[in-house]
All heavy atoms as a GROMACS GRO file, in nm:
protein
  649
    1MET      N    1  11.113  10.325   9.040
    1MET     CA    2  11.042  10.203   9.077
    1MET      C    3  10.892  10.230   9.069
    1MET      O    4  10.844  10.332   9.115
    1MET     CB    5  11.083  10.161   9.218
    1MET     CG    6  11.009  10.040   9.269
    1MET     SD    7  11.060   9.983   9.433
    1MET     CE    8  11.211   9.901   9.394
    2GLU      N    9  10.820  10.135   9.012
    2GLU     CA   10  10.675  10.145   9.001
    2GLU      C   11  10.608  10.095   9.129
    2GLU      O   12  10.667  10.021   9.207
    2GLU     CB   13  10.625  10.061   8.884
    2GLU     CG   14  10.664  10.114   8.748
    2GLU     CD   15  10.604  10.029   8.637
    2GLU    OE1   16  10.494   9.973   8.655
    2GLU    OE2   17  10.669  10.018   8.533
    3ILE      N   18  10.483  10.133   9.145
    3ILE     CA   19  10.406  10.092   9.263
    3ILE      C   20  10.396   9.940   9.273
    3ILE      O   21  10.417   9.882   9.379
    3ILE     CB   22  10.265  10.155   9.262
    3ILE    CG1   23  10.276  10.306   9.279
    3ILE    CG2   24  10.177  10.095   9.370
    3ILE    CD1   25  10.146  10.381   9.258
    4LYS      N   26  10.366   9.875   9.160
    4LYS     CA   27  10.349   9.729   9.168
    4LYS      C   28  10.480   9.658   9.200
    4LYS      O   29  10.480   9.556   9.267
    4LYS     CB   30  10.283   9.674   9.042
    4LYS     CG   31  10.354   9.698   8.913
    4LYS     CD   32  10.267   9.649   8.797
    4LYS     CE   33  10.335   9.676   8.665
    4LYS     NZ   34  10.253   9.629   8.554
    5GLN      N   35  10.593   9.715   9.158
    5GLN     CA   36  10.723   9.656   9.195
    5GLN      C   37  10.749   9.675   9.344
    5GLN      O   38  10.796   9.584   9.412
    5GLN     CB   39  10.835   9.720   9.114
    5GLN     CG   40  10.830   9.685   8.967
    5GLN     CD   41  10.926   9.769   8.886
    5GLN    OE1   42  10.941   9.889   8.910
    5GLN    NE2   43  10.992   9.706   8.790
    6ALA      N   44  10.718   9.794   9.394
    6ALA     CA   45  10.738   9.823   9.536
    6ALA      C   46  10.647   9.733   9.621
    6ALA      O   47  10.691   9.680   9.724
    6ALA     CB   48  10.709   9.970   9.566
    7PHE      N   49  10.524   9.713   9.577
    7PHE     CA   50  10.434   9.624   9.650
    7PHE      C   51  10.493   9.484   9.656
    7PHE      O   52  10.488   9.416   9.759
    7PHE     CB   53  10.294   9.621   9.588
    7PHE     CG   54  10.199   9.532   9.663
    7PHE    CD1   55  10.134   9.578   9.776
    7PHE    CD2   56  10.177   9.401   9.622
    7PHE    CE1   57  10.049   9.495   9.848
    7PHE    CE2   58  10.092   9.318   9.692
    7PHE     CZ   59  10.028   9.365   9.806
    8GLY      N   60  10.548   9.438   9.546
    8GLY     CA   61  10.609   9.306   9.540
    8GLY      C   62  10.722   9.289   9.639
    8GLY      O   63  10.733   9.186   9.706
    9VAL      N   64  10.807   9.390   9.649
    9VAL     CA   65  10.919   9.386   9.743
    9VAL      C   66  10.868   9.377   9.886
    9VAL      O   67  10.914   9.295   9.966
    9VAL     CB   68  11.010   9.511   9.726
    9VAL    CG1   69  11.110   9.523   9.838
    9VAL    CG2   70  11.080   9.507   9.590
   10ILE      N   71  10.770   9.460   9.918
   10ILE     CA   72  10.714   9.462  10.054
   10ILE      C   73  10.640   9.332  10.084
   10ILE      O   74  10.655   9.275  10.193
   10ILE     CB   75  10.621   9.584  10.072
   10ILE    CG1   76  10.699   9.715  10.056
   10ILE    CG2   77  10.548   9.578  10.206
   10ILE    CD1   78  10.817   9.732  10.149
   11LEU      N   79  10.564   9.282   9.989
   11LEU     CA   80  10.493   9.156  10.009
   11LEU      C   81  10.591   9.043  10.039
   11LEU      O   82  10.572   8.965  10.132
   11LEU     CB   83  10.409   9.122   9.885
   11LEU     CG   84  10.341   8.985   9.885
   11LEU    CD1   85  10.249   8.968  10.006
   11LEU    CD2   86  10.265   8.964   9.755
   12ARG      N   87  10.698   9.035   9.962
   12ARG     CA   88  10.798   8.930   9.984
   12ARG      C   89  10.860   8.942  10.123
   12ARG      O   90  10.877   8.842  10.193
   12ARG     CB   91  10.907   8.937   9.877
   12ARG     CG   92  11.014   8.828   9.895
   12ARG     CD   93  11.117   8.828   9.785
   12ARG     NE   94  11.057   8.772   9.665
   12ARG     CZ   95  11.054   8.835   9.548
   12ARG    NH1   96  11.110   8.954   9.534
   12ARG    NH2   97  10.998   8.778   9.443
   13CYS      N   98  10.889   9.064  10.165
   13CYS     CA   99  10.946   9.086  10.300
   13CYS      C  100  10.851   9.037  10.409
   13CYS      O  101  10.893   8.965  10.500
   13CYS     CB  102  10.979   9.233  10.321
   13CYS     SG  103  11.120   9.291  10.228
   14TYR      N  104  10.726   9.076  10.399
   14TYR     CA  105  10.628   9.035  10.500
   14TYR      C  106  10.605   8.883  10.497
   14TYR      O  107  10.591   8.820  10.601
   14TYR     CB  108  10.494   9.107  10.479
   14TYR     CG  109  10.487   9.241  10.548
   14TYR    CD1  110  10.508   9.358  10.479
   14TYR    CD2  111  10.457   9.250  10.684
   14TYR    CE1  112  10.501   9.482  10.543
   14TYR    CE2  113  10.448   9.372  10.748
   14TYR     CZ  114  10.472   9.487  10.677
   14TYR     OH  115  10.464   9.609  10.741
   15ARG      N  116  10.604   8.826  10.377
   15ARG     CA  117  10.582   8.682  10.365
   15ARG      C  118  10.697   8.605  10.429
   15ARG      O  119  10.676   8.511  10.506
   15ARG     CB  120  10.567   8.642  10.217
   15ARG     CG  121  10.548   8.492  10.197
   15ARG     CD  122  10.533   8.455  10.052
   15ARG     NE  123  10.645   8.490   9.968
   15ARG     CZ  124  10.760   8.421   9.963
   15ARG    NH1  125  10.780   8.316  10.039
   15ARG    NH2  126  10.856   8.460   9.880
   16LYS      N  127  10.817   8.647  10.400
   16LYS     CA  128  10.934   8.579  10.457
   16LYS      C  129  10.941   8.599  10.608
   16LYS      O  130  10.978   8.507  10.681
   16LYS     CB  131  11.061   8.625  10.388
   16LYS     CG  132  11.072   8.573  10.247
   16LYS     CD  133  11.202   8.608  10.182
   16LYS     CE  134  11.206   8.543  10.045
   16LYS     NZ  135  11.338   8.499  10.010
   17LYS      N  136  10.907   8.719  10.653
   17LYS     CA  137  10.905   8.747  10.796
   17LYS      C  138  10.806   8.655  10.869
   17LYS      O  139  10.830   8.612  10.981
   17LYS     CB  140  10.867   8.894  10.817
   17LYS     CG  141  10.884   8.948  10.955
   17LYS     CD  142  10.850   9.096  10.952
   17LYS     CE  143  10.872   9.163  11.082
   17LYS     NZ  144  10.837   9.306  11.076
   18ALA      N  145  10.694   8.624  10.803
   18ALA     CA  146  10.594   8.535  10.860
   18ALA      C  147  10.631   8.388  10.840
   18ALA      O  148  10.558   8.299  10.884
   18ALA     CB  149  10.458   8.562  10.796
   19ASN      N  150  10.744   8.364  10.774
   19ASN     CA  151  10.792   8.229  10.747
   19ASN      C  152  10.691   8.148  10.663
   19ASN      O  153  10.666   8.031  10.690
   19ASN     CB  154  10.826   8.156  10.878
   19ASN     CG  155  10.925   8.044  10.855
   19ASN    OD1  156  11.004   8.047  10.761
   19ASN    ND2  157  10.921   7.944  10.941
   20TYR      N  158  10.634   8.216  10.564
   20TYR     CA  159  10.538   8.155  10.474
   20TYR      C  160  10.605   8.129  10.339
   20TYR      O  161  10.681   8.214  10.291
   20TYR     CB  162  10.420   8.249  10.448
   20TYR     CG  163  10.305   8.238  10.544
   20TYR    CD1  164  10.321   8.201  10.676
   20TYR    CD2  165  10.177   8.269  10.501
   20TYR    CE1  166  10.213   8.194  10.762
   20TYR    CE2  167  10.069   8.263  10.587
   20TYR     CZ  168  10.088   8.224  10.717
   20TYR     OH  169   9.982   8.218  10.803
   21SER      N  170  10.572   8.019  10.278
   21SER     CA  171  10.608   7.998  10.138
   21SER      C  172  10.502   8.067  10.054
   21SER      O  173  10.393   8.101  10.104
   21SER     CB  174  10.611   7.848  10.106
   21SER     OG  175  10.481   7.794  10.117
   22GLN      N  176  10.531   8.086   9.926
   22GLN     CA  177  10.429   8.141   9.837
   22GLN      C  178  10.307   8.049   9.834
   22GLN      O  179  10.194   8.097   9.832
   22GLN     CB  180  10.485   8.159   9.695
   22GLN     CG  181  10.583   8.272   9.682
   22GLN     CD  182  10.634   8.288   9.539
   22GLN    OE1  183  10.615   8.200   9.454
   22GLN    NE2  184  10.699   8.399   9.513
   23GLU      N  185  10.332   7.921   9.835
   23GLU     CA  186  10.223   7.824   9.830
   23GLU      C  187  10.134   7.834   9.954
   23GLU      O  188  10.011   7.833   9.943
   23GLU     CB  189  10.280   7.682   9.819
   23GLU     CG  190  10.177   7.577   9.795
   23GLU     CD  191  10.237   7.441   9.768
   23GLU    OE1  192  10.359   7.423   9.784
   23GLU    OE2  193  10.160   7.351   9.732
   24LYS      N  194  10.193   7.844  10.072
   24LYS     CA  195  10.115   7.855  10.196
   24LYS      C  196  10.034   7.984  10.198
   24LYS      O  197   9.916   7.984  10.234
   24LYS     CB  198  10.208   7.850  10.318
   24LYS     CG  199  10.141   7.889  10.450
   24LYS     CD  200  10.118   7.771  10.539
   24LYS     CE  201  10.070   7.810  10.676
   24LYS     NZ  202   9.927   7.827  10.688
   25LEU      N  203  10.098   8.095  10.160
   25LEU     CA  204  10.026   8.222  10.157
   25LEU      C  205   9.909   8.215  10.058
   25LEU      O  206   9.798   8.257  10.090
   25LEU     CB  207  10.119   8.338  10.120
   25LEU     CG  208  10.056   8.475  10.111
   25LEU    CD1  209   9.990   8.515  10.243
   25LEU    CD2  210  10.158   8.580  10.068
   26ALA      N  211   9.935   8.161   9.941
   26ALA     CA  212   9.830   8.149   9.840
   26ALA      C  213   9.714   8.064   9.893
   26ALA      O  214   9.598   8.100   9.877
   26ALA     CB  215   9.887   8.088   9.713
   27PHE      N  216   9.746   7.953   9.957
   27PHE     CA  217   9.643   7.865  10.012
   27PHE      C  218   9.559   7.938  10.117
   27PHE      O  219   9.436   7.934  10.115
   27PHE     CB  220   9.707   7.739  10.073
   27PHE     CG  221   9.607   7.644  10.131
   27PHE    CD1  222   9.537   7.557  10.050
   27PHE    CD2  223   9.581   7.643  10.268
   27PHE    CE1  224   9.443   7.468  10.103
   27PHE    CE2  225   9.489   7.556  10.322
   27PHE     CZ  226   9.419   7.469  10.240
   28ASP      N  227   9.626   8.008  10.209
   28ASP     CA  228   9.556   8.081  10.315
   28ASP      C  229   9.469   8.195  10.260
   28ASP      O  230   9.372   8.235  10.324
   28ASP     CB  231   9.655   8.136  10.418
   28ASP     CG  232   9.712   8.028  10.508
   28ASP    OD1  233   9.672   7.910  10.493
   28ASP    OD2  234   9.798   8.060  10.591
   29CYS      N  235   9.507   8.247  10.144
   29CYS     CA  236   9.432   8.358  10.084
   29CYS      C  237   9.333   8.312   9.978
   29CYS      O  238   9.262   8.394   9.919
   29CYS     CB  239   9.530   8.456  10.018
   29CYS     SG  240   9.638   8.539  10.133
   30ASN      N  241   9.331   8.180   9.952
   30ASN     CA  242   9.247   8.126   9.846
   30ASN      C  243   9.284   8.188   9.710
   30ASN      O  244   9.196   8.225   9.631
   30ASN     CB  245   9.099   8.142   9.877
   30ASN     CG  246   9.013   8.050   9.795
   30ASN    OD1  247   9.056   7.942   9.756
   30ASN    ND2  248   8.890   8.092   9.767
   31LEU      N  249   9.414   8.202   9.686
   31LEU     CA  250   9.466   8.255   9.561
   31LEU      C  251   9.558   8.150   9.500
   31LEU      O  252   9.600   8.056   9.566
   31LEU     CB  253   9.545   8.384   9.585
   31LEU     CG  254   9.469   8.503   9.643
   31LEU    CD1  255   9.566   8.612   9.688
   31LEU    CD2  256   9.370   8.557   9.541
   32ASP      N  257   9.592   8.169   9.375
   32ASP     CA  258   9.685   8.078   9.309
   32ASP      C  259   9.829   8.116   9.345
   32ASP      O  260   9.860   8.234   9.356
   32ASP     CB  261   9.665   8.087   9.157
   32ASP     CG  262   9.731   7.972   9.086
   32ASP    OD1  263   9.667   7.868   9.070
   32ASP    OD2  264   9.849   7.989   9.048
   33ARG      N  265   9.916   8.016   9.363
   33ARG     CA  266  10.054   8.043   9.397
   33ARG      C  267  10.123   8.127   9.289
   33ARG      O  268  10.203   8.216   9.319
   33ARG     CB  269  10.134   7.914   9.418
   33ARG     CG  270  10.272   7.944   9.476
   33ARG     CD  271  10.383   7.852   9.429
   33ARG     NE  272  10.389   7.824   9.289
   33ARG     CZ  273  10.458   7.895   9.200
   33ARG    NH1  274  10.523   8.004   9.235
   33ARG    NH2  275  10.461   7.859   9.074
   34THR      N  276  10.088   8.103   9.164
   34THR     CA  277  10.151   8.180   9.057
   34THR      C  278  10.111   8.328   9.065
   34THR      O  279  10.190   8.415   9.028
   34THR     CB  280  10.117   8.124   8.917
   34THR    OG1  281   9.975   8.121   8.902
   34THR    CG2  282  10.175   7.986   8.899
   35TYR      N  283   9.993   8.356   9.116
   35TYR     CA  284   9.950   8.496   9.133
   35TYR      C  285  10.035   8.564   9.240
   35TYR      O  286  10.077   8.679   9.221
   35TYR     CB  287   9.801   8.503   9.168
   35TYR     CG  288   9.750   8.644   9.182
   35TYR    CD1  289   9.746   8.730   9.072
   35TYR    CD2  290   9.708   8.692   9.305
   35TYR    CE1  291   9.700   8.860   9.085
   35TYR    CE2  292   9.661   8.822   9.318
   35TYR     CZ  293   9.658   8.905   9.209
   35TYR     OH  294   9.613   9.035   9.221
   36ILE      N  295  10.064   8.494   9.349
   36ILE     CA  296  10.152   8.550   9.452
   36ILE      C  297  10.289   8.578   9.392
   36ILE      O  298  10.348   8.684   9.415
   36ILE     CB  299  10.163   8.454   9.574
   36ILE    CG1  300  10.027   8.431   9.640
   36ILE    CG2  301  10.266   8.506   9.674
   36ILE    CD1  302   9.963   8.553   9.704
   37SER      N  303  10.338   8.486   9.313
   37SER     CA  304  10.467   8.504   9.246
   37SER      C  305  10.464   8.626   9.154
   37SER      O  306  10.558   8.707   9.153
   37SER     CB  307  10.503   8.379   9.166
   37SER     OG  308  10.620   8.400   9.091
   38LEU      N  309  10.358   8.640   9.078
   38LEU     CA  310  10.345   8.755   8.987
   38LEU      C  311  10.340   8.886   9.066
   38LEU      O  312  10.400   8.986   9.025
   38LEU     CB  313  10.221   8.741   8.900
   38LEU     CG  314  10.227   8.631   8.794
   38LEU    CD1  315  10.088   8.608   8.732
   38LEU    CD2  316  10.327   8.667   8.685
   39LEU      N  317  10.270   8.887   9.179
   39LEU     CA  318  10.267   9.007   9.264
   39LEU      C  319  10.407   9.040   9.314
   39LEU      O  320  10.450   9.156   9.307
   39LEU     CB  321  10.173   8.986   9.383
   39LEU     CG  322  10.024   8.986   9.357
   39LEU    CD1  323   9.948   8.946   9.483
   39LEU    CD2  324   9.976   9.121   9.306
   40GLU      N  325  10.478   8.940   9.364
   40GLU     CA  326  10.611   8.964   9.419
   40GLU      C  327  10.711   9.010   9.314
   40GLU      O  328  10.804   9.083   9.345
   40GLU     CB  329  10.663   8.839   9.490
   40GLU     CG  330  10.592   8.811   9.620
   40GLU     CD  331  10.654   8.699   9.700
   40GLU    OE1  332  10.754   8.639   9.655
   40GLU    OE2  333  10.602   8.670   9.810
   41ARG      N  334  10.691   8.967   9.191
   41ARG     CA  335  10.781   9.010   9.083
   41ARG      C  336  10.738   9.140   9.016
   41ARG      O  337  10.802   9.187   8.923
   41ARG     CB  338  10.794   8.899   8.979
   41ARG     CG  339  10.869   8.778   9.034
   41ARG     CD  340  10.890   8.670   8.930
   41ARG     NE  341  10.764   8.605   8.899
   41ARG     CZ  342  10.722   8.577   8.775
   41ARG    NH1  343  10.794   8.608   8.671
   41ARG    NH2  344  10.606   8.517   8.757
   42GLY      N  345  10.630   9.199   9.067
   42GLY     CA  346  10.584   9.326   9.013
   42GLY      C  347  10.518   9.315   8.877
   42GLY      O  348  10.512   9.412   8.802
   43LYS      N  349  10.466   9.197   8.848
   43LYS     CA  350  10.401   9.174   8.718
   43LYS      C  351  10.251   9.196   8.723
   43LYS      O  352  10.186   9.210   8.620
   43LYS     CB  353  10.428   9.032   8.668
   43LYS     CG  354  10.574   8.997   8.655
   43LYS     CD  355  10.639   9.076   8.546
   43LYS     CE  356  10.785   9.034   8.530
   43LYS     NZ  357  10.854   9.119   8.434
   44ARG      N  358  10.195   9.198   8.842
   44ARG     CA  359  10.051   9.220   8.861
   44ARG      C  360  10.028   9.323   8.970
   44ARG      O  361  10.110   9.340   9.060
   44ARG     CB  362   9.978   9.090   8.900
   44ARG     CG  363   9.974   8.986   8.793
   44ARG     CD  364   9.875   9.026   8.683
   44ARG     NE  365   9.862   8.922   8.583
   44ARG     CZ  366   9.935   8.913   8.474
   44ARG    NH1  367  10.030   9.001   8.450
   44ARG    NH2  368   9.914   8.817   8.387
   45ARG      N  369   9.914   9.391   8.960
   45ARG     CA  370   9.875   9.491   9.059
   45ARG      C  371   9.758   9.436   9.139
   45ARG      O  372   9.655   9.398   9.082
   45ARG     CB  373   9.833   9.618   8.985
   45ARG     CG  374   9.807   9.734   9.076
   45ARG     CD  375   9.788   9.856   8.993
   45ARG     NE  376   9.906   9.872   8.908
   45ARG     CZ  377   9.950   9.986   8.860
   45ARG    NH1  378   9.883  10.095   8.884
   45ARG    NH2  379  10.058   9.994   8.788
   46PRO      N  380   9.771   9.430   9.272
   46PRO     CA  381   9.663   9.371   9.353
   46PRO      C  382   9.543   9.464   9.364
   46PRO      O  383   9.557   9.586   9.361
   46PRO     CB  384   9.728   9.353   9.489
   46PRO     CG  385   9.828   9.464   9.496
   46PRO     CD  386   9.881   9.477   9.355
   47THR      N  387   9.426   9.404   9.377
   47THR     CA  388   9.306   9.482   9.405
   47THR      C  389   9.305   9.514   9.554
   47THR      O  390   9.381   9.456   9.634
   47THR     CB  391   9.178   9.402   9.371
   47THR    OG1  392   9.171   9.289   9.458
   47THR    CG2  393   9.176   9.359   9.226
   48LEU      N  394   9.217   9.602   9.593
   48LEU     CA  395   9.201   9.635   9.734
   48LEU      C  396   9.159   9.512   9.814
   48LEU      O  397   9.209   9.487   9.924
   48LEU     CB  398   9.100   9.749   9.750
   48LEU     CG  399   9.088   9.814   9.887
   48LEU    CD1  400   9.222   9.864   9.936
   48LEU    CD2  401   8.988   9.927   9.881
   49ASP      N  402   9.070   9.432   9.756
   49ASP     CA  403   9.027   9.308   9.821
   49ASP      C  404   9.146   9.215   9.846
   49ASP      O  405   9.158   9.154   9.952
   49ASP     CB  406   8.924   9.232   9.736
   49ASP     CG  407   8.786   9.296   9.740
   49ASP    OD1  408   8.760   9.376   9.832
   49ASP    OD2  409   8.705   9.266   9.650
   50THR      N  410   9.234   9.206   9.747
   50THR     CA  411   9.352   9.119   9.758
   50THR      C  412   9.446   9.170   9.866
   50THR      O  413   9.500   9.091   9.945
   50THR     CB  414   9.425   9.109   9.623
   50THR    OG1  415   9.335   9.056   9.525
   50THR    CG2  416   9.548   9.021   9.633
   51ILE      N  417   9.464   9.300   9.874
   51ILE     CA  418   9.551   9.357   9.978
   51ILE      C  419   9.496   9.322  10.116
   51ILE      O  420   9.571   9.282  10.205
   51ILE     CB  421   9.565   9.510   9.960
   51ILE    CG1  422   9.645   9.540   9.833
   51ILE    CG2  423   9.632   9.573  10.083
   51ILE    CD1  424   9.647   9.686   9.794
   52PHE      N  425   9.365   9.335  10.134
   52PHE     CA  426   9.304   9.302  10.263
   52PHE      C  427   9.316   9.153  10.294
   52PHE      O  428   9.345   9.115  10.407
   52PHE     CB  429   9.157   9.345  10.265
   52PHE     CG  430   9.136   9.487  10.311
   52PHE    CD1  431   9.167   9.593  10.227
   52PHE    CD2  432   9.088   9.514  10.437
   52PHE    CE1  433   9.149   9.724  10.269
   52PHE    CE2  434   9.070   9.645  10.480
   52PHE     CZ  435   9.101   9.751  10.396
   53THR      N  436   9.296   9.068  10.195
   53THR     CA  437   9.305   8.924  10.214
   53THR      C  438   9.447   8.883  10.251
   53THR      O  439   9.468   8.805  10.344
   53THR     CB  440   9.260   8.850  10.085
   53THR    OG1  441   9.126   8.887  10.056
   53THR    CG2  442   9.271   8.700  10.100
   54ILE      N  443   9.544   8.935  10.179
   54ILE     CA  444   9.684   8.902  10.206
   54ILE      C  445   9.725   8.953  10.344
   54ILE      O  446   9.791   8.883  10.420
   54ILE     CB  447   9.776   8.959  10.096
   54ILE    CG1  448   9.757   8.880   9.966
   54ILE    CG2  449   9.922   8.957  10.139
   54ILE    CD1  450   9.827   8.938   9.846
   55SER      N  451   9.686   9.075  10.376
   55SER     CA  452   9.725   9.130  10.506
   55SER      C  453   9.664   9.050  10.621
   55SER      O  454   9.730   9.028  10.723
   55SER     CB  455   9.686   9.279  10.517
   55SER     OG  456   9.547   9.295  10.516
   56ARG      N  457   9.542   9.003  10.603
   56ARG     CA  458   9.478   8.920  10.706
   56ARG      C  459   9.558   8.790  10.726
   56ARG      O  460   9.584   8.750  10.839
   56ARG     CB  461   9.334   8.888  10.664
   56ARG     CG  462   9.249   8.834  10.776
   56ARG     CD  463   9.101   8.816  10.735
   56ARG     NE  464   9.045   8.933  10.668
   56ARG     CZ  465   9.003   8.935  10.541
   56ARG    NH1  466   9.008   8.828  10.466
   56ARG    NH2  467   8.954   9.046  10.488
   57ALA      N  468   9.599   8.727  10.617
   57ALA     CA  469   9.675   8.602  10.626
   57ALA      C  470   9.811   8.625  10.691
   57ALA      O  471   9.860   8.540  10.766
   57ALA     CB  472   9.693   8.542  10.487
   58LEU      N  473   9.872   8.741  10.665
   58LEU     CA  474  10.004   8.772  10.721
   58LEU      C  475   9.996   8.836  10.860
   58LEU      O  476  10.098   8.868  10.918
   58LEU     CB  477  10.081   8.864  10.625
   58LEU     CG  478  10.118   8.802  10.490
   58LEU    CD1  479  10.179   8.909  10.400
   58LEU    CD2  480  10.212   8.685  10.508
   59LYS      N  481   9.872   8.857  10.906
   59LYS     CA  482   9.849   8.917  11.039
   59LYS      C  483   9.914   9.055  11.051
   59LYS      O  484   9.984   9.087  11.148
   59LYS     CB  485   9.898   8.824  11.150
   59LYS     CG  486   9.820   8.693  11.155
   59LYS     CD  487   9.874   8.600  11.259
   59LYS     CE  488   9.798   8.470  11.268
   59LYS     NZ  489   9.788   8.391  11.150
   60VAL      N  490   9.888   9.136  10.950
   60VAL     CA  491   9.936   9.274  10.947
   60VAL      C  492   9.821   9.358  10.891
   60VAL      O  493   9.737   9.308  10.817
   60VAL     CB  494  10.064   9.284  10.861
   60VAL    CG1  495  10.038   9.248  10.718
   60VAL    CG2  496  10.127   9.420  10.872
   61SER      N  497   9.817   9.483  10.928
   61SER     CA  498   9.709   9.567  10.877
   61SER      C  499   9.735   9.605  10.731
   61SER      O  500   9.850   9.619  10.689
   61SER     CB  501   9.696   9.694  10.961
   61SER     OG  502   9.805   9.780  10.939
   62PRO      N  503   9.627   9.621  10.655
   62PRO     CA  504   9.644   9.665  10.516
   62PRO      C  505   9.717   9.800  10.509
   62PRO      O  506   9.798   9.822  10.419
   62PRO     CB  507   9.500   9.678  10.464
   62PRO     CG  508   9.419   9.592  10.554
   62PRO     CD  509   9.488   9.595  10.687
   63SER      N  510   9.690   9.886  10.605
   63SER     CA  511   9.756  10.017  10.604
   63SER      C  512   9.906  10.004  10.625
   63SER      O  513   9.984  10.083  10.570
   63SER     CB  514   9.694  10.110  10.709
   63SER     OG  515   9.710  10.057  10.838
   64ALA      N  516   9.950   9.904  10.701
   64ALA     CA  517  10.094   9.882  10.720
   64ALA      C  518  10.159   9.843  10.588
   64ALA      O  519  10.268   9.893  10.554
   64ALA     CB  520  10.119   9.775  10.825
   65LEU      N  521  10.093   9.756  10.513
   65LEU     CA  522  10.147   9.717  10.382
   65LEU      C  523  10.159   9.839  10.291
   65LEU      O  524  10.264   9.862  10.230
   65LEU     CB  525  10.056   9.614  10.315
   65LEU     CG  526  10.066   9.469  10.359
   65LEU    CD1  527   9.960   9.386  10.288
   65LEU    CD2  528  10.202   9.414  10.330
   66VAL      N  529  10.052   9.916  10.282
   66VAL     CA  530  10.050  10.032  10.193
   66VAL      C  531  10.151  10.137  10.239
   66VAL      O  532  10.222  10.197  10.157
   66VAL     CB  533   9.907  10.090  10.183
   66VAL    CG1  534   9.907  10.220  10.104
   66VAL    CG2  535   9.814   9.988  10.120
   67THR      N  536  10.160  10.160  10.368
   67THR     CA  537  10.256  10.257  10.421
   67THR      C  538  10.399  10.217  10.387
   67THR      O  539  10.480  10.301  10.347
   67THR     CB  540  10.240  10.272  10.574
   67THR    OG1  541  10.108  10.321  10.600
   67THR    CG2  542  10.342  10.367  10.632
   68ASP      N  543  10.430  10.088  10.401
   68ASP     CA  544  10.564  10.041  10.368
   68ASP      C  545  10.594  10.053  10.219
   68ASP      O  546  10.706  10.083  10.179
   68ASP     CB  547  10.585   9.898  10.417
   68ASP     CG  548  10.602   9.892  10.569
   68ASP    OD1  549  10.623   9.998  10.632
   68ASP    OD2  550  10.595   9.780  10.623
   69VAL      N  551  10.494  10.030  10.136
   69VAL     CA  552  10.511  10.050   9.992
   69VAL      C  553  10.542  10.198   9.964
   69VAL      O  554  10.634  10.231   9.889
   69VAL     CB  555  10.385  10.005   9.913
   69VAL    CG1  556  10.393  10.049   9.767
   69VAL    CG2  557  10.368   9.855   9.924
   70GLU      N  558  10.466  10.286  10.028
   70GLU     CA  559  10.487  10.429  10.010
   70GLU      C  560  10.627  10.470  10.054
   70GLU      O  561  10.696  10.545   9.985
   70GLU     CB  562  10.381  10.508  10.087
   70GLU     CG  563  10.393  10.657  10.068
   70GLU     CD  564  10.288  10.734  10.147
   70GLU    OE1  565  10.229  10.680  10.240
   70GLU    OE2  566  10.269  10.853  10.114
   71LYS      N  567  10.670  10.422  10.170
   71LYS     CA  568  10.804  10.454  10.220
   71LYS      C  569  10.912  10.407  10.123
   71LYS      O  570  11.008  10.479  10.098
   71LYS     CB  571  10.827  10.389  10.357
   71LYS     CG  572  10.753  10.454  10.470
   71LYS     CD  573  10.778  10.378  10.600
   71LYS     CE  574  10.696  10.431  10.714
   71LYS     NZ  575  10.711  10.350  10.835
   72LEU      N  576  10.895  10.287  10.071
   72LEU     CA  577  10.993  10.235   9.977
   72LEU      C  578  10.998  10.321   9.852
   72LEU      O  579  11.107  10.353   9.802
   72LEU     CB  580  10.958  10.090   9.940
   72LEU     CG  581  11.051  10.020   9.841
   72LEU    CD1  582  11.194  10.013   9.896
   72LEU    CD2  583  11.000   9.881   9.808
   73LEU      N  584  10.883  10.360   9.801
   73LEU     CA  585  10.878  10.445   9.681
   73LEU      C  586  10.945  10.580   9.706
   73LEU      O  587  11.021  10.628   9.623
   73LEU     CB  588  10.734  10.464   9.636
   73LEU     CG  589  10.670  10.346   9.567
   73LEU    CD1  590  10.521  10.371   9.548
   73LEU    CD2  591  10.736  10.318   9.434
   74VAL      N  592  10.915  10.640   9.820
   74VAL     CA  593  10.973  10.772   9.851
   74VAL      C  594  11.125  10.760   9.863
   74VAL      O  595  11.198  10.842   9.808
   74VAL     CB  596  10.911  10.829   9.981
   74VAL    CG1  597  10.988  10.949  10.031
   74VAL    CG2  598  10.766  10.866   9.957
   75ASN      N  599  11.172  10.657   9.934
   75ASN     CA  600  11.316  10.639   9.951
   75ASN      C  601  11.386  10.609   9.820
   75ASN      O  602  11.493  10.663   9.793
   75ASN     CB  603  11.345  10.527  10.052
   75ASN     CG  604  11.309  10.567  10.193
   75ASN    OD1  605  11.302  10.685  10.226
   75ASN    ND2  606  11.284  10.468  10.277
   76LYS      N  607  11.329  10.524   9.737
   76LYS     CA  608  11.390  10.490   9.608
   76LYS      C  609  11.391  10.609   9.514
   76LYS      O  610  11.489  10.636   9.448
   76LYS     CB  611  11.316  10.373   9.540
   76LYS     CG  612  11.336  10.242   9.607
   76LYS     CD  613  11.474  10.188   9.579
   76LYS     CE  614  11.487  10.049   9.637
   76LYS     NZ  615  11.619   9.992   9.622
   77ASN      N  616  11.278  10.682   9.510
   77ASN     CA  617  11.270  10.795   9.419
   77ASN      C  618  11.357  10.912   9.464
   77ASN      O  619  11.413  10.983   9.381
   77ASN     CB  620  11.124  10.839   9.400
   77ASN     CG  621  11.044  10.738   9.321
   77ASN    OD1  622  11.099  10.661   9.242
   77ASN    ND2  623  10.915  10.734   9.342
   78SER      N  624  11.371  10.931   9.594
   78SER     CA  625  11.455  11.042   9.641
   78SER      C  626  11.603  11.009   9.621
   78SER      O  627  11.684  11.098   9.601
   78SER     CB  628  11.426  11.074   9.788
   78SER     OG  629  11.462  10.967   9.870
   79SER      N  630  11.639  10.881   9.624
   79SER     CA  631  11.779  10.844   9.602
   79SER      C  632  11.818  10.855   9.455
   79SER      O  633  11.936  10.860   9.422
   79SER     CB  634  11.807  10.704   9.655
   79SER     OG  635  11.739  10.608   9.578
   80LEU      N  636  11.717  10.859   9.366
   80LEU     CA  637  11.745  10.873   9.224
   80LEU      C  638  11.770  11.018   9.184
   80LEU      O  639  11.827  11.044   9.080
   80LEU     CB  640  11.628  10.817   9.141
   80LEU     CG  641  11.602  10.668   9.154
   80LEU    CD1  642  11.476  10.630   9.076
   80LEU    CD2  643  11.719  10.587   9.105
   81SER      N  644  11.727  11.110   9.267
   81SER     CA  645  11.740  11.253   9.234
   81SER      C  646  11.880  11.304   9.255
   81SER      O  647  11.959  11.258   9.328
   81SER     CB  648  11.645  11.336   9.320
   81SER     OG  649  11.513  11.293   9.297
   0.00000   0.00000   0.00000
């Protein structure tokens, strides 16, 4: 699994946990809804600014997002070995 795919999985989890639609999250972040969709599908890689903006809207720390991405990557990659 690539980093951008793992970020997408984690972003979707946090968004759903916050009971946000892609449209609501995009509006709160001043981003396009299609960009949120592309992030969640692992088609785009977020900038650091975007990670901070999204985390603020989801009321979670940027480090929590990144840590969860790292955990997912470690677990997925170790299960492949």
